[in-house]
C-alpha positions, 0 to 999 in steps of 0.5 A, spaced: 496 293 534 495 300 537 492 295 542 498 292 543 502 297 543 499 302 548 498 295 553 504 297 556 503 305 556 496 303 560 500 298 565 505 304 567 499 310 567 495 305 572 501 304 576 502 311 576 496 313 579 495 308 584 503 309 587 504 316 586 500 319 591 502 314 596 509 315 594 508 322 595 505 322 602 509 315 605 515 315 601 514 307 600 518 306 594 524 310 597 524 307 604 524 299 601 530 301 596 533 304 602 533 299 606 535 293 601 541 298 599 543 298 607 541 290 607 546 289 601 552 294 605 552 298 599 555 305 600 557 311 597 564 311 601 567 305 597 574 306 594 575 307 587 578 302 586 573 296 588 568 299 583 567 296 576 564 300 571 562 295 566 559 300 561 565 305 560 569 299 558 565 299 552 563 305 550 569 310 552 574 308 546 568 311 542 566 317 546 573 320 547 573 320 540 567 324 539 568 329 545 571 330 552 569 334 557 573 337 563 570 334 569 573 338 574 570 344 571 564 341 571 565 339 579 567 346 581 561 349 577 556 345 581 560 346 588 561 354 587 557 359 591 560 365 589 556 369 584 563 372 581 567 366 581 561 362 578 561 367 572 568 367 571 568 359 571 562 359 566 566 363 561 571 358 561 569 352 556 567 345 559 570 342 552 578 339 553 582 343 548 589 340 551 594 338 546 596 333 551 589 329 551 587 325 545 584 328 539 576 329 539 571 331 534 570 338 538 578 339 539 579 347 538 572 348 535 570 355 535 563 353 537 560 355 544 559 350 550 551 350 548 552 350 541 556 344 541 552 341 547 545 341 543 550 339 536 551 333 540 544 332 543 541 331 536 546 327 534 545 322 539 537 322 538 538 320 531 544 315 533 539 312 538 533 312 534 536 309 528 539 303 532 532 302 535 529 302 528 534 297 525 534 293 531 526 293 530 526 292 523 531 286 524 527 282 529 521 283 525 524 280 519 526 274 523 519 273 526 517 270 520 516 263 517 517 258 521 520 263 526 513 266 527 509 259 527 514 258 533 512 264 536 505 263 536 505 257 539 510 260 545 507 267 546 499 263 545 502 258 551 496 255 555 496 249 560 489 246 559 491 242 566 493 248 571 489 255 567 493 261 568 500 259 570 502 260 563 501 267 563 507 267 569 511 263 564 510 269 560 512 273 564 519 270 565 520 270 558 519 277 557 523 279 563 528 274 560 528 277 552 528 284 555 534 283 560 538 281 554 536 286 549 536 292 555 530 295 552 522 294 553 521 298 548 525 294 543 522 287 545 514 290 545 515 294 538 517 287 536 511 283 538 506 289 537 505 288 529 504 280 531 498 282 535 495 286 529 495 281 524 492 276 530 498 271 531 499 274 538 492 275 542 492 281 546 491 277 553 497 274 551 501 280 549 500 283 557 504 279 561 509 279 556 509 286 557 509 285 565 515 281 564 519 286 559 516 292 564 520 287 570 527 286 565 527 293 563 530 295 571 536 291 570 539 296 565 538 301 571 541 296 576 548 295 572 548 304 571 548 304 578 554 299 579 558 304 574 556 310 577 560 314 582 555 314 587 553 307 588 548 307 593 544 313 591 544 310 584 542 303 587 536 306 591 533 309 584 534 303 580 531 299 586 525 304 586 524 303 579 524 295 580 519 296 586 515 300 582 514 295 577 513 289 582 508 293 586 504 294 579 505 287 577 502 285 584 497 290 583 494 289 576 496 282 574 494 276 579 487 278 580 482 277 573 478 283 575 484 287 576 488 284 570 481 287 566 482 294 567 489 295 563 486 290 557 479 294 557 484 301 556 488 298 550 482 295 547 478 301 548 484 305 545 485 300 539 478 301 537 478 308 537 484 308 533 481 304 528 475 309 528 479 315 528 485 315 524 488 321 527 487 318 534 494 315 534 498 322 533 493 326 539 495 320 544 502 321 543 502 328 543 497 328 549 500 322 554 508 323 552 507 331 551 501 335 554 501 331 560 508 330 563 509 338 561 503 339 565 505 335 571 512 339 570 509 346 570 505 344 576 511 341 580 515 348 579 509 351 583 510 347 589 507 341 593 500 344 595 498 346 587 501 339 585 497 336 590 490 340 589 491 340 581 493 333 581 487 331 585 482 334 581 486 331 574 486 324 578 478 325 580 476 327 573 480 321 570 476 317 574 469 319 573 471 319 566 473 312 566 467 310 570 462 314 566 465 310 559 465 304 563 458 304 565 456 306 558 459 300 555 457 295 560 451 298 564 448 304 561 441 303 565 445 306 571 446 312 567 441 318 566 438 319 560 443 325 559 449 320 560 446 315 554 446 320 548 450 318 542 452 324 538 453 324 531 461 326 532 462 320 537 465 313 535 462 307 534 466 304 540 464 309 545 456 309 543 451 306 547 447 303 541 453 303 536 451 302 528 453 297 525 458 297 520 456 296 513 458 289 510 456 291 503 461 287 498 467 292 496 465 295 503 471 294 508 468 293 515 471 296 521 477 293 525 476 292 532 481 290 538 477 284 540 479 279 535 474 273 534 477 267 538 475 263 532 479 267 527 485 270 530 489 263 527 488 266 520 494 271 521 499 266 522 498 263 515 499 271 512 505 272 516 508 265 517 509 265 509 513 271 510 
């Protein structure tokens, strides 16, 4: 299950490691996206009446009752360069308190802007998390019984006469489902438990995830159409699309390259099975410490990012190379790198210890499900 949940992360991390240095030195994605925007004839100087705001039609009736912000004041603060005038503007509340406007939750509030903003941030995160949990729970309840059997046959699709074509069909299926759901996280997290019970093979989860990665870019494109600067927003949205398309071209078509993210995900799954605290450490490091580190480096300047980032990337490559050789070609390593200390998890050892299989003892889980046993999960999940 953890391997299925992190194959999305592995794909994105590997794509960043390849494309970020290229983008930093050449601006490849930015130039391609700008050229596409220019080719489509999209500009920021379009009349306001010609813009179609798809999202505000749905969200504004609700958000206007929650809080109303003085956008003119926000613009003045952003454009003001005089320190004295800026200080005076900052003392004014950005929350609309005029009785001529429709009432909202924060009208005549004694709270300052910072307190109200923090409260709104907490409320929005709680609502977002609640909606995601309910959506995933609902979808997981749907994928039971006959629906589970149908999903098993669909996502483990294979055309024996034309090997490999089914994977590209799954990419299209993943993209279509994600466009409907407007979130790749929802679709992938819904299917992760199905991978955990063996209903869906990890090798079939990967093309679905790649398709979900492409489908989620439609959300950014729709948001760009609703923005005030369509050309700028569309450039960012198309850069996101190009990032995922280029990542797909790098890591998916060639079987040798495809094994890299799959191998990383399987290793994550095996480590999670042996070290119960590994998923927590993984979340803290991948989604906390690493982004924070690179953000702090970016504040220090381009030279610092380039030097330290290069050292970190080379270090990661060295670690991955050593681990790969330990698991695949240990004879190529010196004796010091083939040692198996007691603290090392079994999945990383050159000479792994066979898990006990005595009666009453549970065998260690593995992300490498046997090809002859994966179907057994169908019955357990399919009975509902």
